[in-house]
C-alpha positions as CSV (number, residue, x, y, z in Angstrom):
1,X,3.2,4.8,-6.6
2,X,3.4,4.8,-2.7
3,X,2.7,1.8,-0.8
4,X,-0.3,3.2,0.3
5,X,-1.8,3.7,-3.1
6,X,-0.7,0.2,-3.8
7,X,-2.6,-1.5,-1.0
8,X,-5.3,0.7,-1.9
9,X,-5.4,-0.8,-5.4
10,X,-5.1,-4.3,-4.1
11,X,-7.9,-3.7,-1.6
12,X,-10.3,-2.8,-4.4
13,X,-9.6,-5.9,-6.4
14,X,-7.8,-3.9,-9.2
15,X,-4.5,-5.0,-10.9
16,X,-1.6,-3.0,-12.3
17,X,-1.7,-4.8,-15.6
18,X,-0.1,-3.1,-18.6
19,X,-0.5,-4.0,-22.4
20,X,2.8,-6.1,-22.2
21,X,1.1,-8.2,-19.5
22,X,-1.9,-9.0,-21.6
23,X,0.5,-9.8,-24.8
24,X,2.3,-12.1,-22.5
25,X,-0.8,-13.9,-21.7
26,X,-1.4,-14.8,-25.2
27,X,1.9,-16.9,-25.1
28,X,3.5,-14.6,-28.3
29,X,6.3,-17.3,-29.0
30,X,3.7,-20.3,-29.1
31,X,1.4,-18.1,-30.8
32,X,3.9,-17.4,-33.6
33,X,4.7,-21.2,-34.1
34,X,0.7,-21.6,-34.3
35,X,0.3,-19.0,-36.9
36,X,3.2,-20.1,-39.2
37,X,2.2,-23.5,-39.2
38,X,-1.2,-22.9,-39.9
39,X,0.1,-20.4,-42.8
40,X,2.1,-23.2,-44.3
41,X,-1.3,-25.4,-44.2
42,X,-3.0,-22.9,-46.1
43,X,-0.3,-22.0,-48.6
44,X,0.1,-25.6,-49.4
45,X,-3.3,-26.1,-50.5
46,X,-4.2,-26.0,-54.4
47,X,-6.9,-23.3,-53.8
48,X,-6.2,-19.7,-54.3
49,X,-7.6,-17.9,-51.3
50,X,-8.5,-13.9,-51.5
51,X,-5.8,-12.1,-49.6
52,X,-8.4,-10.3,-47.2
53,X,-9.9,-13.7,-46.2
54,X,-6.7,-15.1,-45.9
55,X,-5.7,-12.3,-43.9
56,X,-8.7,-12.7,-41.7
57,X,-8.1,-16.5,-41.3
58,X,-4.5,-16.0,-40.0
59,X,-5.4,-13.2,-37.5
60,X,-8.4,-15.3,-36.1
61,X,-6.1,-18.4,-35.7
62,X,-3.4,-16.2,-33.8
63,X,-6.1,-14.9,-31.7
64,X,-7.5,-18.3,-30.7
65,X,-4.2,-19.5,-29.9
66,X,-3.5,-16.5,-28.0
67,X,-6.9,-17.1,-25.9
68,X,-5.8,-20.8,-25.4
69,X,-2.8,-19.3,-23.7
70,X,-4.5,-17.0,-21.9
71,X,-7.0,-19.7,-20.4
72,X,-4.0,-22.0,-19.8
73,X,-2.3,-19.2,-17.5
74,X,-5.6,-18.5,-15.5
75,X,-6.2,-22.4,-14.8
76,X,-2.6,-22.8,-14.1
77,X,-1.7,-19.9,-11.7
78,X,-1.4,-22.0,-8.6
79,X,1.4,-24.4,-10.2
80,X,3.0,-21.4,-12.3
81,X,3.6,-19.7,-9.0
82,X,5.7,-22.7,-7.6
83,X,7.7,-23.1,-10.9
84,X,10.9,-21.1,-11.4
85,X,10.3,-21.2,-15.2
86,X,6.7,-19.8,-14.9
87,X,6.6,-17.6,-11.6
88,X,7.0,-14.4,-13.3
89,X,4.2,-14.8,-15.6
90,X,1.3,-12.0,-15.1
91,X,-1.1,-14.1,-12.8
92,X,1.1,-15.7,-10.5
93,X,3.3,-12.3,-10.3
94,X,-0.1,-10.5,-9.3
95,X,-0.2,-8.0,-12.5
96,X,-3.0,-9.7,-14.0
97,X,-6.2,-10.8,-11.7
98,X,-7.1,-14.5,-12.5
99,X,-10.8,-13.4,-13.4
100,X,-9.4,-10.7,-15.6
101,X,-7.3,-13.5,-17.5
102,X,-10.4,-15.8,-17.7
103,X,-12.6,-13.0,-19.0
104,X,-9.3,-12.2,-21.6
105,X,-9.3,-15.7,-22.8
106,X,-12.9,-16.5,-23.1
107,X,-13.8,-13.2,-25.1
108,X,-10.9,-13.9,-27.4
109,X,-11.8,-17.3,-27.7
110,X,-15.5,-16.6,-29.0
111,X,-14.4,-13.7,-31.2
112,X,-11.7,-15.7,-32.9
113,X,-14.2,-18.5,-33.7
114,X,-17.0,-16.5,-34.7
115,X,-15.1,-14.2,-36.9
116,X,-13.4,-17.4,-38.6
117,X,-16.7,-19.1,-38.8
118,X,-18.3,-16.2,-40.5
119,X,-16.0,-14.7,-42.7
120,X,-14.2,-17.7,-43.9
121,X,-16.0,-20.9,-43.1
122,X,-17.5,-23.0,-40.3
123,X,-15.3,-26.0,-40.8
124,X,-12.3,-24.0,-40.0
125,X,-14.0,-22.1,-37.1
126,X,-15.2,-25.5,-35.9
127,X,-11.7,-26.6,-35.7
128,X,-10.6,-23.7,-34.1
129,X,-13.1,-24.0,-31.6
130,X,-12.2,-27.6,-30.9
131,X,-8.6,-26.9,-30.6
132,X,-9.2,-24.1,-27.8
133,X,-11.6,-26.5,-26.1
134,X,-9.0,-29.3,-26.3
135,X,-6.0,-27.1,-25.1
136,X,-8.0,-25.4,-22.1
137,X,-9.9,-28.1,-21.1
138,X,-8.9,-31.6,-22.1
139,X,-5.2,-30.8,-21.7
140,X,-4.8,-28.0,-19.0
141,X,-7.7,-28.9,-16.7
142,X,-7.6,-32.6,-17.0
143,X,-4.4,-34.2,-18.6
144,X,-1.6,-32.0,-17.4
145,X,-2.2,-32.9,-13.9
146,X,-3.4,-36.5,-14.3
147,X,-1.4,-38.7,-16.4
148,X,2.3,-38.3,-17.6
149,X,0.9,-39.1,-21.3
150,X,-0.3,-35.5,-20.9
151,X,2.0,-34.2,-23.6
152,X,1.3,-37.4,-25.9
153,X,-2.6,-36.9,-25.8
154,X,-2.3,-32.9,-25.1
155,X,-0.2,-32.5,-28.1
156,X,-2.8,-32.8,-30.3
157,X,-4.0,-29.2,-29.4
158,X,-0.9,-27.8,-31.0
159,X,-1.2,-29.9,-34.1
160,X,-4.3,-28.8,-35.4
161,X,-3.2,-25.2,-36.8
162,X,-2.1,-26.6,-40.1
163,X,-5.2,-28.4,-40.6
164,X,-7.2,-25.6,-39.6
165,X,-5.2,-23.4,-42.6
166,X,-5.9,-25.9,-44.8
167,X,-9.6,-25.9,-43.8
168,X,-9.7,-22.3,-44.1
169,X,-8.4,-22.3,-48.1
170,X,-10.5,-25.2,-49.1
171,X,-13.2,-26.1,-46.7
172,X,-12.1,-29.4,-46.4
173,X,-9.6,-31.9,-44.6
174,X,-7.1,-33.8,-46.8
175,X,-4.5,-36.7,-46.0
176,X,-1.8,-33.8,-46.6
177,X,-3.0,-31.9,-44.0
178,X,-3.3,-34.9,-41.5
179,X,0.2,-35.5,-42.3
180,X,1.2,-32.2,-41.5
181,X,-0.8,-32.5,-38.2
182,X,1.2,-35.8,-37.6
183,X,4.4,-34.2,-38.0
184,X,3.5,-31.7,-35.0
185,X,1.8,-34.5,-33.0
186,X,4.9,-36.9,-32.8
187,X,7.3,-34.1,-32.4
188,X,5.7,-32.6,-29.4
189,X,6.6,-35.6,-26.7
190,X,10.4,-35.5,-27.5
191,X,10.5,-31.6,-27.8
192,X,8.8,-31.4,-24.3
193,X,10.2,-34.4,-22.8
194,X,13.6,-32.9,-23.4
195,X,12.5,-29.9,-21.5
196,X,11.2,-31.9,-18.5
197,X,14.3,-33.8,-18.3
198,X,16.3,-30.8,-17.1
199,X,13.3,-29.2,-15.6
200,X,12.2,-32.2,-13.4
201,X,12.5,-30.6,-10.1
202,X,10.4,-27.7,-11.3
203,X,7.5,-29.9,-12.3
204,X,8.0,-32.4,-9.2
205,X,7.9,-29.0,-7.1
206,X,4.5,-28.5,-9.1
207,X,3.2,-31.8,-8.6
208,X,2.8,-32.4,-12.3
209,X,3.1,-36.1,-13.5
210,X,5.7,-35.2,-16.1
211,X,7.1,-38.3,-17.9
212,X,10.5,-38.1,-16.0
213,X,9.0,-37.8,-12.8
214,X,6.6,-40.6,-13.1
215,X,8.6,-43.4,-15.4
216,X,12.2,-42.2,-14.5
217,X,14.8,-40.9,-16.6
218,X,15.6,-44.1,-18.4
219,X,12.3,-44.5,-19.6
220,X,11.6,-41.1,-20.8
221,X,14.9,-41.1,-22.9
222,X,13.9,-44.3,-24.5
223,X,10.7,-42.7,-25.5
224,X,12.4,-39.6,-26.7
225,X,14.3,-42.0,-29.1
226,X,11.4,-43.7,-30.4
227,X,9.2,-40.7,-31.0
228,X,12.2,-39.1,-32.6
229,X,12.5,-41.7,-35.0
230,X,8.8,-41.9,-35.9
231,X,9.0,-37.8,-36.5
232,X,12.1,-38.2,-38.8
233,X,10.0,-41.0,-40.8
234,X,6.6,-39.0,-41.2
235,X,8.4,-35.7,-41.6
236,X,9.4,-37.5,-45.0
237,X,6.0,-38.8,-46.0
238,X,5.0,-35.5,-47.9
239,X,7.9,-36.5,-50.6
240,X,7.3,-40.3,-50.6
241,X,3.5,-39.6,-51.3
242,X,4.1,-37.0,-53.9
243,X,3.1,-33.7,-52.1
244,X,6.6,-32.4,-51.9
245,X,9.7,-32.4,-54.6
246,X,12.9,-34.0,-54.1
247,X,15.0,-31.1,-52.3
248,X,12.2,-31.4,-49.6
249,X,12.8,-35.1,-49.1
250,X,16.4,-34.7,-49.2
251,X,16.3,-31.7,-46.6
252,X,13.7,-33.4,-44.4
253,X,15.9,-36.5,-44.3
254,X,18.9,-34.5,-43.3
255,X,16.8,-32.7,-40.7
256,X,15.2,-36.2,-39.5
257,X,18.8,-37.9,-39.1
258,X,19.6,-35.1,-37.0
259,X,16.7,-35.2,-34.8
260,X,17.3,-39.1,-34.2
261,X,21.1,-38.1,-33.5
262,X,20.3,-35.8,-30.8
263,X,17.8,-38.2,-29.5
264,X,20.4,-40.9,-29.5
265,X,23.0,-38.4,-27.4
266,X,20.2,-38.3,-24.9
267,X,19.4,-41.9,-24.7
268,X,23.3,-42.4,-24.1
269,X,23.2,-39.4,-21.5
270,X,24.4,-40.9,-18.0
271,X,22.2,-41.4,-15.2
272,X,22.3,-38.5,-12.9
273,X,24.0,-36.1,-15.2
274,X,22.8,-33.0,-13.6
275,X,23.9,-30.6,-16.4
276,X,22.1,-32.5,-19.0
277,X,23.5,-30.9,-22.0
278,X,22.3,-33.4,-24.5
279,X,18.8,-32.9,-23.3
280,X,19.3,-28.9,-23.6
281,X,20.6,-29.6,-27.2
282,X,17.8,-31.9,-28.0
283,X,15.2,-29.2,-27.1
284,X,17.1,-26.6,-28.9
285,X,17.2,-28.5,-32.0
286,X,13.8,-29.7,-31.9
287,X,12.5,-26.2,-32.4
288,X,14.8,-25.8,-35.4
289,X,13.7,-29.0,-36.6
290,X,10.0,-28.1,-36.7
291,X,10.5,-24.6,-38.0
292,X,12.9,-25.8,-40.9
293,X,10.6,-28.7,-41.8
294,X,7.5,-26.3,-42.5
295,X,9.8,-23.9,-44.0
296,X,10.9,-26.1,-46.5
297,X,7.4,-27.3,-47.2
298,X,6.1,-23.6,-47.6
299,X,9.1,-23.2,-50.1
300,X,8.4,-26.3,-52.1
301,X,4.6,-25.2,-52.4
302,X,5.6,-21.7,-53.4
303,X,7.8,-23.3,-56.0
304,X,5.4,-25.6,-57.2
305,X,2.8,-22.9,-57.8
306,X,5.2,-20.8,-59.7
307,X,6.2,-23.7,-61.8
308,X,2.3,-24.4,-62.5
309,X,1.9,-20.9,-63.3
310,X,4.7,-20.7,-65.7
311,X,3.5,-23.9,-67.4
312,X,0.0,-22.7,-67.7
313,X,1.4,-19.3,-69.2
314,X,3.2,-21.2,-71.7
315,X,0.6,-23.6,-72.8
316,X,-1.8,-20.5,-73.2
317,X,0.5,-18.8,-75.3
């Protein structure tokens, strides 16, 4: 394409977006975590869901998560443009026009909620609608730019997927699904604040009141440790309350101790440490922790179903 052609495209208000750019708008890495935790919530229920209906539910939740990402990228284009971590995203980079990202997000939002509500149930559809609204409006448009507690309160948006999965399978909400919600909710602050510690310059440049920029490193490190302890405790509740077996209990305890240990290293990190290796290690381990906890929960649920099936088969014989 010549410079003249590109100028003509820009003047006409067109974009050079590819399918890959629209895929990037969906935040596929975040979407994959949402889908996984929603699937675990669905699989952990005592209900047996029709495989086709289950597929519709998972796809709807995935599309809803992607829609939230697109709306987030549309609204945050101004601050994304000044942050090194986000400057190459499709909207600030000019590959997707802001209005295109907005329409894309709104259409996907409506499509995902209506599909989940009509083909699965409206409790799940309503929870998905609230999650999209919470992330796109409450978190992105309000909390993120207003308070250092943005991640604490806004973390609720990313915590709903297992509850939505549970509701999709059962049409209800249970204490078990609430505990899965709480694991993600309490995990979110130490995960993101660890990132914020070594990306504080980026957030300061964008004017986002992240905890390290407002309360300082020392306070942030203390809060990371407190939330890590709470996460480890709540991560073990499924075993304590009888929702999961001993293998999950032992493994979740080991993972929780690891989470606390990494948070302790962050707490002891010297002031003014620009390398911030403990914070970077904490951020990496936090991703492993959440995936491992939910993978263990999924495995425990599958084993329980197999055992129950064998037991019922034996009694029937």
